Each structure stands twice: as structure tokens, then as C-alpha cells.
C-alpha positions in Angstrom: 83.6 62.9 115.5 82.2 64.3 118.7 81.2 67.9 118.2 83.0 70.3 120.6 83.0 73.1 118.1 82.1 75.8 120.5 84.6 74.7 123.2 87.4 74.2 120.6 86.8 77.5 118.9 86.9 79.3 122.3 90.1 77.5 123.2 91.7 78.6 120.0 90.7 82.3 120.3 91.3 82.6 124.0 94.4 80.4 124.7 96.2 79.9 121.3 96.0 83.2 119.3 98.4 85.8 120.6 96.4 88.9 121.8 96.8 92.1 119.9 98.4 93.7 122.9 101.2 91.1 122.8 101.6 91.5 119.0 101.9 95.2 119.4 104.5 94.7 122.1 106.6 92.5 119.7 106.5 95.1 116.9 107.3 97.9 119.4 110.4 96.1 120.5 111.3 95.6 116.9 110.9 99.3 116.2 112.9 100.3 119.3 115.8 98.1 118.4 115.8 99.1 114.7 116.1 102.7 115.9 119.0 101.7 118.2 120.7 100.2 115.3 120.2 103.2 113.0 121.4 105.6 115.8 124.3 103.3 116.6 125.4 103.1 113.0 125.3 106.9 112.8 127.4 107.3 115.9 129.8 104.6 114.7 130.2 106.5 111.4 130.9 109.8 113.1 133.7 108.2 115.2 135.2 106.1 112.4 134.7 108.3 109.2 132.5 105.5 107.6 129.1 105.6 105.9 127.4 102.4 106.9 123.6 102.5 106.5 120.6 100.3 105.8 119.6 100.1 102.2 115.9 99.5 102.8 113.4 99.3 105.7 114.0 96.2 107.9 111.9 93.2 107.2 110.1 91.2 109.9 110.6 87.4 109.3 109.7 84.1 110.9 106.6 83.3 113.0 106.0 87.0 113.8 105.8 87.9 110.1 103.6 84.8 109.4 101.6 85.6 112.5 101.9 82.1 113.8 103.3 83.1 117.2 101.1 81.5 120.0 100.5 82.2 123.7 102.3 79.0 124.6 105.5 80.5 123.6 105.5 82.2 127.0 107.9 85.1 127.0 110.4 83.4 124.8 109.3 85.2 121.7 111.8 85.2 118.9 111.5 88.3 116.8 113.4 87.9 113.5 114.3 91.1 111.7 116.2 91.2 108.4 118.5 94.2 107.9 119.8 94.9 104.4 123.0 96.7 103.4 124.3 97.4 99.9 127.1 95.0 99.1 129.6 97.7 98.4 128.6 99.4 101.7 129.5 96.6 104.1 132.6 94.7 105.1 133.3 91.7 102.8 133.7 89.2 105.6 130.7 87.7 107.5 132.4 87.9 110.9 133.5 91.5 110.5 129.9 92.4 109.2 128.3 90.9 112.3 130.8 92.5 114.6 130.0 95.9 113.0 126.3 95.5 113.8 127.2 94.4 117.4 129.4 97.5 117.9 126.7 99.8 116.5 124.0 98.2 118.8 126.3 98.3 121.9 126.4 102.1 121.6 122.7 102.2 122.3 122.1 99.1 124.5 124.4 99.9 127.4 121.6 99.4 129.9 121.2 95.7 128.9 122.6 93.1 131.3 123.5 90.9 128.3 125.4 92.6 125.5 124.3 92.1 121.8 125.9 88.9 120.6 127.0 87.7 117.2 125.6 84.2 116.5 126.2 82.1 113.4 123.2 83.4 111.5 122.3 86.6 113.3 123.1 89.2 115.9 120.9 88.7 119.0 119.6 91.2 121.6 118.1 89.5 124.8 115.6 91.1 127.0 115.4 90.2 130.7 111.7 89.1 130.3 112.7 86.4 127.8 112.2 88.3 124.6 115.0 88.3 122.1 115.4 90.1 118.8 117.5 88.5 116.1 118.9 90.7 113.4 119.6 88.6 110.3 122.0 90.5 108.1 121.8 90.6 104.3 123.6 92.4 101.6 122.1 93.1 98.2 123.3 93.8 94.6 121.2 94.8 91.6 120.4 91.8 89.4 118.4 94.0 86.9 119.5 97.6 86.4 116.3 98.5 84.6 113.8 97.2 87.1 115.8 97.6 90.3 115.6 93.9 91.1 118.1 92.6 93.7 119.9 89.5 94.6 120.2 89.1 98.4 122.8 87.2 100.3 122.5 86.2 104.0 125.3 86.6 106.4 125.9 83.3 108.1 129.2 81.3 108.4 129.5 82.6 104.8 127.5 84.7 102.4 124.7 82.6 100.9 122.1 83.6 98.3 118.8 83.9 100.1 115.7 86.1 99.7 114.7 87.6 103.1 111.0 87.7 102.0 110.7 84.3 100.3 109.7 82.1 103.2 107.1 84.6 104.5 105.7 85.1 101.0 105.5 81.3 100.5 103.5 80.9 103.7 101.2 83.8 103.0 100.4 82.5 99.5 99.7 79.0 100.9 97.5 80.5 103.6 95.6 82.5 101.0 95.3 79.4 98.7 93.6 77.6 101.7 91.1 80.4 102.3 93.3 81.9 105.0 92.8 78.9 107.3 96.2 77.3 107.2 97.5 79.7 109.9 94.8 78.3 112.3 96.1 74.8 111.9 99.8 75.8 112.3 99.0 77.7 115.5 97.2 74.7 117.0 100.0 72.3 115.9 102.6 74.6 117.6 100.4 74.7 120.7 100.5 70.9 120.8 104.3 70.8 120.2 104.9 73.1 123.2 102.3 71.6 125.5 104.7 69.9 127.9 107.7 71.4 129.6 109.6 68.1 129.2 109.1 68.1 125.5 112.5 69.4 124.4 113.9 68.9 120.9 110.8 69.4 118.8 111.0 70.6 115.2 110.9 74.4 114.7 108.0 76.4 113.4 109.0 76.3 109.8 109.0 72.5 109.6 105.7 72.4 111.3 104.3 75.0 108.9 105.5 72.9 105.9 103.9 69.7 107.3 100.6 71.5 107.9 100.6 73.0 104.5 101.4 69.6 102.8 98.7 67.7 104.6 96.1 70.4 105.2 92.5 69.2 105.3 89.5 71.5 104.8 86.4 71.0 107.0 83.7 73.3 108.1 84.7 72.8 111.7 88.1 73.8 113.0 88.4 70.8 115.3 87.8 68.4 112.4 90.2 70.3 110.1 92.9 70.2 112.7 92.4 66.5 113.6 92.4 65.2 110.1 95.4 67.3 109.2 97.6 66.1 112.0 96.4 62.5 111.5 97.8 62.7 107.9 101.0 64.3 109.2 101.5 61.4 111.5 100.9 58.9 108.6 103.3 60.9 106.4 106.0 60.7 109.1 105.6 57.0 109.3 107.0 56.7 105.8 109.1 59.8 105.4 110.6 62.2 108.0 112.4 64.4 105.5 111.2 68.0 105.1 112.5 70.3 102.4 112.8 74.1 102.2 109.5 75.1 100.5 111.3 77.8 98.4 114.4 75.6 97.6 113.3 72.0 97.3 116.9 70.8 96.9 117.7 71.7 100.4 116.5 69.9 103.5 115.3 71.7 106.6 117.1 69.0 108.7 120.5 70.6 108.8 122.1 68.6 111.6 121.8 65.2 113.2 119.8 66.7 116.1 117.1 67.6 113.6 116.4 63.9 112.9 116.0 63.4 116.6 113.4 66.2 116.7 111.5 64.6 113.9 111.5 61.2 115.7 110.2 63.0 118.8 107.4 64.7 116.9 106.4 61.4 115.3 106.3 59.4 118.6 104.6 62.1 120.6 102.0 62.8 118.0 101.2 59.2 117.7 100.9 58.7 121.4 98.5 61.6 121.9 96.4 60.9 118.7 95.4 57.6 120.3 93.8 59.6 123.1 91.4 61.2 120.5 90.0 57.9 119.3 87.2 58.2 121.8 85.8 61.1 119.9 84.6 58.7 117.2 82.7 56.4 119.6 79.0 56.7 119.3 78.7 56.5 123.1 81.3 59.3 123.6 80.2 61.7 126.3 80.8 65.4 126.7 83.2 64.8 129.6 85.1 62.1 127.6 85.5 64.5 124.7 86.9 67.2 126.9 89.2 64.7 128.6 90.5 63.6 125.1 91.4 67.2 124.1 92.9 67.8 127.5 95.2 64.8 127.2 96.2 66.1 123.7 96.8 69.8 124.5 97.6 69.4 128.2 95.9 72.7 129.0 93.8 73.6 132.0 91.1 75.0 129.8 89.8 71.5 129.1 89.8 70.5 132.7 87.5 73.4 133.4 85.2 72.4 130.6 84.8 68.8 131.5 83.6 69.8 135.0 80.5 71.3 133.5 77.4 69.3 133.0 76.1 69.6 129.4 72.3 69.7 129.7 70.0 70.0 126.7 69.9 73.8 127.4 73.7 73.8 127.5 73.8 71.9 124.2 71.6 74.5 122.6 73.7 77.3 124.0 76.9 75.6 122.8 75.5 75.4 119.3 74.6 79.1 119.5 78.1 79.9 120.7 79.6 77.9 117.9 77.8 79.9 115.4 78.7 83.2 117.1 82.3 82.6 118.2 84.4 85.0 116.2 86.6 82.9 114.0 87.5 85.1 111.0 89.9 84.9 108.2 93.0 87.0 108.8 93.5 88.3 105.3 95.7 91.4 105.9 98.8 91.8 103.8 101.8 94.0 104.4 103.7 96.1 101.8 107.1 95.2 103.2 106.4 91.5 102.2 105.8 92.5 98.6 108.5 95.2 97.9 111.6 96.7 99.4 110.7 100.0 101.1 112.8 103.1 100.7 110.6 106.1 101.3 112.0 109.0 99.3 109.0 111.0 98.2 105.9 112.6 99.7 102.3 111.4 99.1 99.1 113.2 100.1 95.9 111.3 100.4 92.4 112.9 100.5 89.0 111.5 100.9 85.8 113.0 99.5 82.5 111.9 101.2 79.2 111.6 99.4 75.8 110.7 100.8 73.6 108.0 99.5 72.2 110.4 96.8 75.8 110.9 95.6 75.8 114.5 96.8 79.2 115.6 98.1 79.2 116.3 101.9 82.8 117.4 102.1 86.4 116.3 102.7 86.7 113.7 105.4 89.5 115.5 107.3 87.5 118.7 107.4 84.3 116.9 108.5 86.1 115.2 111.4 87.7 118.5 112.5 84.2 120.0 112.7 83.0 117.1 114.8 80.8 115.6 112.1 80.2 111.8 112.1 81.1 109.5 109.3 78.1 107.3 109.0 77.4 104.0 107.2 75.9 104.1 103.7 78.2 106.8 102.4 80.4 106.8 99.4 84.1 107.6 99.8 86.4 108.6 97.0 90.1 108.4 97.9 92.5 110.6 95.9 96.2 110.0 95.9 98.4 113.1 95.2 102.1 112.1 94.6 104.5 115.0 95.2 107.1 115.4 92.5 107.4 111.7 91.8 108.7 111.2 88.2 106.6 108.6 86.3 106.3 105.8 85.5 105.2 104.3 88.8 102.4 102.0 90.1 99.6 102.7 92.6 98.7 100.1 95.3 96.0 100.3 98.0 95.0 98.6 101.2 91.6 98.8 102.8 91.6 97.5 106.4 88.5 97.1 108.5 88.8 96.9 112.3 86.5 96.2 115.2 84.3 93.4 116.4 81.7 93.9 113.6 84.4 93.5 110.9 85.5 90.2 112.6 81.9 88.9 112.9 81.3 89.7 109.3 84.6 88.0 108.3 85.5 91.3 106.6 88.7 92.6 108.0 90.1 92.7 104.5 93.6 94.2 104.1 94.6 92.7 100.8 96.9 94.9 98.8 95.8 95.6 95.2 96.9 97.7 92.3 94.8 100.3 90.4 95.4 102.1 87.1 94.6 105.6 88.3 95.1 107.7 91.4 91.6 107.2 92.8 89.8 104.4 94.6 86.2 104.3 95.9 84.6 102.5 98.9 81.3 102.4 100.6 81.0 102.8 104.4 79.3 99.7 105.8 79.7 99.3 109.6 81.1 100.9 112.7 84.8 100.7 113.3 88.2 102.5 113.3 89.2 101.5 109.8 91.9 102.8 107.5 93.0 103.0 103.9 96.7 103.1 102.8 98.1 104.1 99.4 101.6 103.1 98.2 103.6 104.4 95.3 105.9 101.7 93.8 108.6 102.6 91.3 111.1 100.2 89.9 109.8 97.5 92.2 110.5 99.6 95.3 107.9 101.3 97.6 109.0 104.9 97.5 106.0 106.6 99.2 103.1 105.6 101.4 100.2 107.3 103.2 97.4 106.3 105.5 94.1 107.9 106.1 91.9 106.8 109.1 88.2 106.1 108.5 86.4 106.2 111.8 82.8 105.1 111.0 80.3 105.8 113.8 76.6 105.4 114.3 74.3 108.4 114.8 
């Protein structure tokens, strides 16, 4: 297969992956609207003598939670947020429950041209720019009194048992199982599916994610991994266009007849555009032809720009160098809200002792930074969690998150959440960046306290 690794990786990083600024904007809109809901519920309660309130922190769902949102979504970003009430603290009917949420939001969204609307499966807030926030409503009941385990029901046309974290956790586990590279393939597949304005009625992101997971192929090069995965998806759809819910294999993800049309469209369009990539396997394939092939597949101007360039021997060497140095890193970060319900009820202090390479204590990190001292590489950090009046037993979890270009180049952004037996954890400072460490206290399977400490490592 013709090697366009450098160009393909650059296309992925610059035109497929959603920039951090856009990701932050999505979460900011989520936070703003959650606050509107909380404030609206409080005002509604004051007016009506009720006591409606959220039972736990809202849960981001869908492509935002799985981080498979792409640039080609334009401004039509769908932010799914699960809000959970106690079953005894919510109306019994699904319509009356959705109407309650609409009324609460309307008290704080009067500036919107379009009022919050109750849909079949959610309550939607639409922004003028094209963003929309969907509040999926759940109610919960205790299924295990001793361990505080809950059964969740989703508010649709009726109440149906559904875990708001199950799909996200399924995807994150499959991504981890595939060395955190499944997400790359899903993003590229979604980029293809949204590559033409006339391509309406294509399967949604979950179906595409299931297909990519099912047929994922591991190669050293991203372009090869993507090609062989989608080729197997096309072959699979030749024989079978049924796709089942990955966390409930008895239920199809094709809910209505229109979904069958979408699967036919994917099958036909994928087959038509895969033929265009056959030239990549010709021994006489040129650089221009390879770019034209990917241009015909993704329908993106990036490839038009690339094919105009002449690839001299010097350019070939440069491309190989760029391929080795293009930052494609594993996105390994995990989030506590995907693992446990969050209901912060207690205080937690987090301190950090700093030692030099000779294991001599320099001081507490907070005091060092206040005095203008630099935290340098090759130091030992001892983190000490101090729970405030939290009755045992409970569990301690940590997250170490590295940020910055060096962390990405070293493929060491980390961010995996892990448990420790005691209240301390140690790390060595390695490279420059504005990193952080978080600690979580989990009691009865609920996160009841959390604390972050920033770790700004500099060079002298």
C-alpha cells in the first residue's frame, strides 16, 4: 500500500481531531446549562413548594464522552448529558417528568430564541450557532442497600432500564483493549460518513463505533489500520447489515425502517469510494495518484493541496522524518464520572512533598510555588491525601495527567485512574508541562470527595 503516512497523520491531527478549544467550548456549554437546570429547579421548588433536585453529578454521554466528535460535525455538535433523579423525587409519568425539566430550564433560558423542547428521549436546548444540548433524564433506585448500587431507568416514551454509563464504558474499554487506537479509526470513519453534504441518512456514531470495534485491524501505520478496517466493514455489510447494542446484544440498534436505509447507504457509499483506493496497491502508483485516491475518499481540500506538490527525493526524506515526528499519541485519560456516580459530600486536602534526587526534602510544593521556586525534572513527589471527617471504610483512587507537547511526543499523557491501599502516592518529575494529580475518595461505590493539585514542571 502506497505510503502516505506523513500526509495521512497530518490530515488526521489537523482536520479530523477536534481542537482542544472546541472541546473546552462543548464542556463549557454543558456546565452552563447544568447550572441553568439546577437554578431553574431551585426557583421552581420555591414557587411550587416542591423539592426536586439532581441525585448525582450529570454524566456526559455519546460522542463527547467517548471523544469521537470530529471537525466535520461543523457546528452541529450534539452534547448528550444524563441527569439523574431519585425515583421517589420525580413525577411518575415520563411526559410530566420531561415537562418539569422544560419548565425549570425555561426559567433560566428566556434569552433563547428557541425554547427548551421535550423530545421523545430527551429535553433539548438549541443554540443559534447550531450547538444543541440534550438532557437525557434518568431515575434511580437502590438495587443493593449495602453497597449503594443503583438501577437506572431512562425517561423515553416510557421508563426503560438503562445504565447511563454503560455505552461510554463499553467504548472506553474496547479502546483500551486496542491500545487506545480504536478512537482514531472511529473518528476517520465518521469523517468519511460526513464527507458530502448530499450524504443524508447515514448511520449514527454508535453504529459506526460498533462496526469499527468489531472489525478493527492493528497496523503500525494509521492509514493501513484504517483502510483494512473499513474494507472488512464493507465485507461484513455484504453479508449482514444488522448491528446490535454492544451492552445489550438482544436489542438491535436499527430501531426503525429508516435505519435499514441508512445501513444500505453506508454499504453502497463505502463500496463506491473504496474502489478509488485500489490504486494505492499498484506498484506504479505515484504520489499524486495516492493523494487523489484519498481525496476522492474523504472529499477534503487538504488532499487537493497535497497532490499539487512535487515529491522530490528530498521531499520523500522529509516526509519520512515528519511521519516519525508527527504527534500521534494514545489518548489514555479516564474520567471518574464514567466509573462512579459523583455526589461530593466531604472535604479532601491534598499535599505534595518535594524531594531532590538525593531524597532530601526541599519542601511542600504549594509553599515552593508561592516563593517563586521552580519545580524541576528529576525530583521525587510524595502526594498525601487528607480526608476530612470521612467515616471509613472508603477507597482511594488517583489520576496522574501529563500535559504539553513533550507529553504527547513521549506518548505519555497518562490519566488512567487507579486505586491505592494507602493515602499516599509517589511520582518522579520527568519533563516540562502543566501536569496535575487528582485524588478521589469512593465510599459505597460513590465518589464523595475529590481534589486536584497542579504540577507545573519547568526547566531552569
